[in-house]
C-alpha positions as CSV (number, residue, x, y, z in Angstrom):
1,M,-2.2,-1.0,-2.2
2,P,-4.5,-3.3,-4.3
3,K,-3.5,-6.9,-5.1
4,V,-2.5,-7.3,-8.8
5,V,-2.9,-10.6,-10.7
6,C,-1.4,-10.9,-14.1
7,Y,-3.1,-13.9,-15.9
8,G,-1.4,-15.0,-19.0
9,S,1.0,-17.2,-20.8
10,L,4.5,-18.5,-20.0
11,V,6.2,-19.1,-23.4
12,R,9.7,-20.2,-24.3
13,D,10.8,-17.9,-27.1
14,I,13.0,-19.5,-29.8
15,I,14.4,-16.6,-31.8
16,Y,16.1,-16.6,-35.2
17,H,17.6,-13.6,-36.8
18,V,16.9,-13.6,-40.5
19,P,17.6,-11.3,-43.5
20,H,13.8,-11.2,-44.2
21,F,10.7,-13.0,-43.1
22,V,10.3,-16.5,-44.6
23,R,8.3,-16.5,-47.8
24,P,5.9,-19.3,-48.9
25,G,7.9,-22.2,-50.1
26,E,11.2,-20.7,-49.1
27,T,13.9,-22.4,-47.0
28,L,15.8,-19.6,-45.3
29,P,19.1,-20.0,-43.4
30,A,19.0,-18.2,-40.0
31,E,21.9,-16.2,-38.9
32,D,21.7,-17.4,-35.3
33,R,19.4,-18.9,-32.6
34,A,18.7,-17.8,-29.1
35,V,16.2,-19.0,-26.4
36,F,14.6,-16.7,-23.9
37,Y,11.8,-16.7,-21.3
38,G,8.7,-14.9,-22.6
39,G,4.9,-15.1,-23.0
40,K,2.6,-12.1,-22.7
41,G,1.6,-12.9,-19.2
42,F,5.1,-13.7,-18.0
43,N,6.5,-10.5,-19.6
44,Q,3.8,-8.2,-18.3
45,A,4.1,-9.7,-14.7
46,I,7.8,-9.0,-14.8
47,A,7.3,-5.5,-16.2
48,L,4.7,-4.7,-13.5
49,K,7.3,-5.8,-10.9
50,R,10.2,-4.0,-12.4
51,A,8.1,-0.9,-12.7
52,G,7.8,-0.7,-9.0
53,L,4.7,-2.6,-7.9
54,A,5.0,-4.3,-4.5
55,D,2.7,-7.3,-4.8
56,V,2.3,-8.9,-8.3
57,F,0.8,-12.4,-8.6
58,Q,1.2,-14.5,-11.8
59,A,-1.7,-16.8,-12.7
60,G,-1.7,-19.5,-15.3
61,S,-0.2,-23.0,-15.8
62,F,3.1,-24.7,-16.7
63,G,4.0,-28.0,-18.3
64,P,6.4,-30.7,-17.2
65,D,9.2,-28.8,-19.1
66,G,8.3,-25.4,-17.6
67,L,9.4,-25.5,-13.9
68,D,12.2,-23.1,-14.7
69,F,9.6,-20.3,-15.4
70,L,8.5,-20.5,-11.8
71,E,12.1,-20.2,-10.6
72,Y,12.6,-17.2,-12.8
73,L,9.4,-15.5,-11.5
74,K,10.4,-16.2,-7.9
75,K,13.8,-14.5,-8.5
76,E,11.9,-11.5,-9.8
77,K,9.8,-11.6,-6.6
78,V,6.6,-12.3,-8.5
79,E,4.2,-14.5,-6.5
80,T,3.5,-17.9,-8.2
81,K,0.8,-19.6,-6.0
82,L,-1.8,-19.2,-8.7
83,I,0.2,-21.0,-11.4
84,Y,-0.8,-24.7,-11.7
85,P,1.1,-27.7,-13.1
86,V,-0.5,-29.5,-16.1
87,D,0.5,-32.5,-18.1
88,V,0.8,-30.6,-21.4
89,P,4.1,-29.4,-23.0
90,Q,5.1,-25.8,-22.2
91,G,3.9,-23.2,-24.6
92,H,6.6,-21.9,-27.0
93,A,7.0,-19.4,-29.9
94,V,9.3,-19.5,-33.0
95,I,10.2,-15.8,-33.7
96,Q,11.8,-14.4,-36.8
97,I,13.6,-11.0,-36.4
98,T,14.8,-8.9,-39.4
99,P,17.7,-6.5,-39.4
100,D,15.4,-3.5,-38.7
101,G,14.1,-5.2,-35.5
102,Q,10.7,-6.2,-36.8
103,N,9.4,-9.6,-35.8
104,A,7.0,-12.4,-37.0
105,I,5.9,-15.0,-34.4
106,L,4.5,-18.5,-34.7
107,H,2.9,-19.3,-31.3
108,F,2.0,-22.7,-29.7
109,G,-0.2,-22.3,-26.7
110,G,0.4,-25.7,-25.1
111,S,0.1,-25.6,-21.3
112,N,-1.1,-22.0,-21.4
113,R,-4.4,-23.1,-23.0
114,C,-5.0,-25.8,-20.3
115,V,-5.4,-23.8,-17.1
116,P,-7.6,-25.8,-14.7
117,D,-11.1,-24.6,-13.9
118,K,-10.3,-24.2,-10.2
119,L,-8.5,-20.9,-11.0
120,I,-12.0,-19.3,-11.4
121,S,-13.0,-19.9,-7.8
122,E,-9.4,-19.2,-6.6
123,L,-9.5,-15.7,-8.2
124,K,-13.0,-15.0,-7.1
125,N,-12.0,-15.7,-3.5
126,F,-8.6,-14.0,-3.7
127,L,-9.5,-10.7,-5.4
128,S,-11.8,-8.0,-4.0
129,A,-13.3,-4.8,-5.3
130,G,-10.5,-2.4,-6.3
131,D,-7.9,-5.1,-6.9
132,W,-6.6,-5.5,-10.4
133,F,-6.8,-8.3,-12.9
134,I,-4.5,-7.9,-16.0
135,A,-4.9,-10.5,-18.8
136,Q,-4.1,-11.3,-22.4
137,N,-5.7,-13.6,-24.9
138,E,-3.2,-16.5,-24.8
139,V,-5.0,-18.4,-22.1
140,N,-8.3,-20.2,-21.5
141,L,-11.2,-19.5,-19.1
142,L,-11.2,-15.8,-19.8
143,P,-15.0,-15.3,-20.3
144,E,-15.8,-17.0,-17.0
145,I,-13.1,-15.2,-15.1
146,M,-13.9,-11.8,-16.5
147,N,-17.6,-12.1,-15.8
148,E,-17.0,-13.3,-12.2
149,L,-14.5,-10.6,-11.4
150,A,-16.5,-7.8,-13.0
151,E,-19.4,-8.6,-10.6
152,K,-17.0,-8.2,-7.7
153,G,-15.8,-4.8,-8.8
154,V,-12.3,-5.9,-9.7
155,V,-10.5,-3.6,-12.2
156,I,-10.0,-5.6,-15.4
157,A,-7.3,-4.5,-17.8
158,F,-7.3,-6.6,-21.0
159,N,-4.9,-6.9,-23.9
160,P,-6.8,-8.8,-26.7
161,S,-3.7,-10.4,-28.2
162,P,-3.8,-12.5,-30.2
163,C,-6.9,-10.9,-31.7
164,D,-8.6,-13.9,-33.3
165,D,-12.2,-15.3,-33.4
166,S,-12.2,-16.1,-29.7
167,I,-12.5,-12.3,-29.0
168,K,-16.1,-12.5,-30.0
169,A,-16.9,-14.6,-27.0
170,L,-15.2,-12.3,-24.5
171,P,-17.1,-9.7,-22.5
172,L,-14.8,-6.8,-23.5
173,E,-17.3,-4.3,-22.3
174,K,-16.6,-5.4,-18.7
175,S,-13.0,-4.3,-19.0
176,S,-12.0,-1.1,-17.2
177,Y,-9.1,-0.8,-19.6
178,L,-8.4,-2.2,-23.1
179,I,-4.9,-1.9,-24.4
180,V,-4.6,-2.6,-28.2
181,N,-2.1,-2.0,-31.0
182,E,-3.3,-0.7,-34.4
183,I,-4.1,-4.2,-35.8
184,E,-6.0,-5.3,-32.7
185,G,-7.8,-1.9,-32.6
186,A,-8.8,-2.2,-36.2
187,T,-10.1,-5.8,-35.8
188,I,-12.3,-4.8,-32.8
189,S,-13.5,-1.5,-34.1
190,G,-13.8,-2.3,-37.8
191,V,-11.8,0.9,-38.7
192,P,-8.7,0.6,-40.9
193,S,-5.5,0.4,-38.9
194,D,-4.1,3.6,-40.5
195,R,-6.8,5.8,-38.9
196,P,-6.0,5.7,-35.1
197,E,-8.2,8.6,-34.1
198,D,-11.2,7.0,-35.8
199,I,-10.3,3.7,-34.1
200,L,-10.5,5.5,-30.7
201,K,-13.9,7.0,-31.6
202,K,-15.3,3.7,-32.5
203,M,-13.9,2.0,-29.4
204,R,-15.5,4.8,-27.4
205,E,-18.9,4.0,-29.0
206,K,-18.6,0.3,-28.5
207,F,-17.2,0.4,-25.0
208,P,-18.4,3.7,-23.4
209,A,-17.3,2.8,-19.9
210,T,-13.9,1.5,-20.9
211,K,-10.6,3.4,-21.1
212,T,-8.7,2.6,-24.3
213,I,-4.9,2.7,-24.8
214,L,-3.9,2.4,-28.5
215,T,-0.2,1.7,-29.1
216,L,1.3,2.5,-32.5
217,G,4.9,1.3,-32.2
218,E,7.4,3.9,-33.4
219,N,4.4,6.3,-33.9
220,G,3.7,6.5,-30.2
221,A,0.4,5.8,-28.4
222,Y,-3.0,7.3,-27.5
223,Y,-5.1,7.2,-24.3
224,D,-8.8,7.8,-24.3
225,D,-11.0,7.7,-21.2
226,G,-14.0,9.5,-22.6
227,K,-13.1,12.8,-21.0
228,E,-9.7,13.4,-22.7
229,V,-7.6,12.0,-25.5
230,I,-3.8,12.1,-24.8
231,R,-1.2,11.6,-27.6
232,Q,2.2,10.3,-26.6
233,E,5.1,10.4,-29.1
234,A,7.5,7.5,-29.2
235,Y,11.0,7.9,-27.8
236,H,13.3,7.1,-30.7
237,V,16.2,4.6,-30.3
238,K,18.1,2.2,-32.5
239,A,15.9,-0.9,-32.3
240,I,17.5,-4.4,-32.5
241,D,14.6,-6.5,-31.2
242,S,11.0,-5.4,-30.7
243,V,9.9,-8.7,-29.0
244,G,8.3,-7.9,-25.7
245,A,8.1,-4.1,-26.3
246,G,4.3,-4.1,-26.1
247,D,4.3,-6.1,-22.9
248,T,6.9,-3.8,-21.4
249,F,4.6,-0.8,-22.3
250,S,1.6,-2.5,-20.8
251,G,3.2,-3.5,-17.6
252,Y,4.7,-0.1,-17.0
253,F,1.5,1.8,-17.9
254,F,-0.7,-0.2,-15.5
255,A,1.9,-0.2,-12.8
256,S,2.1,3.6,-13.1
257,I,-1.6,4.0,-12.9
258,I,-1.8,1.7,-9.9
259,N,0.9,3.7,-8.2
260,G,-1.0,6.9,-8.7
261,L,0.5,8.5,-11.8
262,A,-1.7,10.6,-14.1
263,P,-2.4,9.0,-17.5
264,K,-0.2,11.5,-19.3
265,D,2.8,10.6,-17.0
266,A,2.0,6.9,-17.2
267,L,2.1,7.0,-21.0
268,S,5.4,8.8,-21.0
269,L,7.0,6.4,-18.5
270,A,5.7,3.3,-20.4
271,S,6.9,4.7,-23.7
272,K,10.4,5.2,-22.3
273,A,10.5,1.7,-20.9
274,A,9.3,0.2,-24.2
275,A,12.0,2.2,-26.1
276,I,14.7,0.9,-23.8
277,S,13.5,-2.7,-24.2
278,V,13.9,-2.7,-28.0
279,T,17.6,-1.8,-27.8
280,R,18.5,-5.3,-26.5
281,P,17.5,-8.9,-27.3
282,G,14.8,-11.1,-25.8
283,A,11.5,-10.4,-24.2
284,A,11.6,-10.7,-20.4
285,P,15.4,-10.1,-20.2
286,S,15.0,-6.8,-22.1
287,I,12.6,-5.2,-19.7
288,P,14.3,-2.4,-17.8
289,D,13.8,-1.6,-14.1
290,L,12.3,1.7,-12.9
291,K,15.6,3.1,-11.8
292,E,17.1,2.6,-15.3
293,V,14.0,4.1,-17.0
294,L,14.1,7.2,-14.8
295,A,17.8,7.7,-15.5
296,Y,17.9,7.0,-19.2
297,K,18.8,9.8,-21.5
298,F,17.0,9.9,-24.8
């Protein structure tokens, strides 16, 4: 079984339920406040583990106020030896959630943008050809790490979120897998977000050696590996909180592929897990384990 490193952020999610997203100049009373563990790297590492992977390693950094993240990961049996302490406040996010489960997120990178350079050599020594490196765009050092690991034959799965100007500096063509939502896919491909099949075609042109997964929320997902295009319909549930659903999907999809499932089956399992996650609050706490996903009746 390959080693799997999930490199990404550890974020304290501060969640407010609101009647609508705050408008410019508006002061809006929140209905309540809740604090959860989150961050795309943290969520995806836990999803990978709960989806049935034996050895998952989280890489990144934590601030003086973030030691509890390591304790949470250890309880989940996610390895933490590649997470480094830094003297920068823990990353956090302020999240608005509307009655229909949609969310808007204000993100502060903090410690997650200050991972020390020594991680580059640590990963180069730790990972071998055929091992997996799963990352998101909420951390630093990505161009250097991706270039080094690609040369070694490590499987790189990348989620370019947030999809900002820093994407231009990343060697996306060295990714074995790119997993994007419609907004990220539109930004990278230059195709409008309401034309998913055209987004896939343009991604295939730009990254001919890369497999693309395009997620569309309640409209399902696509998989394109250059040989086949697979469409997966969403499993419909009553959503109360969509925070972390994309990370749940990503973790379950890649865990399924690593465990030997065909892409069609991996898409279905990941879609089920993501659907379950939106029926309850929080990011990491909402991620189901594999037993629950297999037993759940839609």
